C-alpha positions in Angstrom: 226.5 116.0 99.5 225.7 112.5 100.7 222.8 110.8 99.0 222.6 107.3 100.6 221.6 106.2 104.1 223.3 103.3 105.9 222.7 101.8 109.3 226.0 101.3 111.3 225.6 98.4 113.7 227.4 98.1 117.0 227.6 94.8 118.9 227.8 95.0 122.7 228.2 92.0 125.1 225.8 92.4 128.0 224.7 90.1 130.8 221.0 89.2 130.9 218.8 88.5 133.9 219.8 84.9 133.9 223.5 85.8 134.1 224.2 84.7 130.5 226.3 86.9 128.3 224.4 87.9 125.2 225.2 90.1 122.2 223.0 93.1 121.7 223.0 94.9 118.3 222.2 98.6 118.2 222.1 100.6 115.0 222.2 104.3 114.0 221.7 105.9 110.7 224.3 108.0 108.9 224.5 109.6 105.5 226.9 108.1 103.0 227.9 107.9 99.4 228.0 104.4 97.8 231.0 103.7 95.5 232.0 100.7 93.5 235.0 98.6 94.5 238.1 99.2 92.4 239.0 96.3 90.2 242.6 96.0 91.6 241.3 96.0 95.2 238.7 93.4 94.3 241.3 90.9 92.9 243.8 91.5 95.7 241.1 90.8 98.3 240.1 87.6 96.6 243.6 86.2 97.1 243.1 86.8 100.9 239.7 85.1 100.8 237.6 88.3 101.0 234.8 89.4 98.7 234.5 93.1 98.7 231.4 94.3 97.1 230.8 97.9 97.8 232.4 101.0 99.5 230.6 103.6 101.5 232.1 107.0 102.3 231.1 108.8 105.5 232.4 111.5 107.7 235.3 110.2 109.9 233.8 111.5 113.1 230.6 109.4 112.5 232.5 106.1 112.5 232.9 104.4 115.9 234.7 101.1 114.9 231.5 99.3 113.8 232.1 96.0 112.0 228.6 95.7 110.4 226.1 97.8 108.5 223.0 97.6 106.4 222.1 99.3 103.2 218.6 99.0 101.8 217.9 96.1 104.2 221.0 94.2 102.9 223.6 93.3 105.6 227.3 93.9 105.1 230.5 93.2 107.1 233.0 96.0 107.1 236.2 94.3 106.1 238.5 97.3 105.8 238.5 101.1 106.4 240.6 103.8 104.7 240.7 107.3 106.0 240.9 110.2 103.6 241.1 113.5 105.4 237.7 114.3 107.0 236.2 111.1 105.4 236.5 107.4 105.8 235.8 104.7 103.3 234.1 101.5 104.6 234.9 98.6 102.3 232.2 96.0 102.7 231.3 92.4 101.8 227.8 91.2 101.6 226.7 88.8 104.4 225.6 85.5 102.7 
């Protein structure tokens, strides 16, 4: 059913040996379907200063509130999610 693979990226704050707080990124792969952004959503987002570029659909149970992902080595920020039954759409903008 899903033909694409994305890496969902979690960011966790931890304390290193020197006592400094550092952000550690961990990723995990999930299967997804890549979709285009709808034209109306694209223009509405532009008015809010966002630049949605792509949507990925995954199973809802696989999403753990990550705010970043990579697809084919390209990094994206997840700017919005939309649940549709057993699935969730991750609306993303490219990281520049």
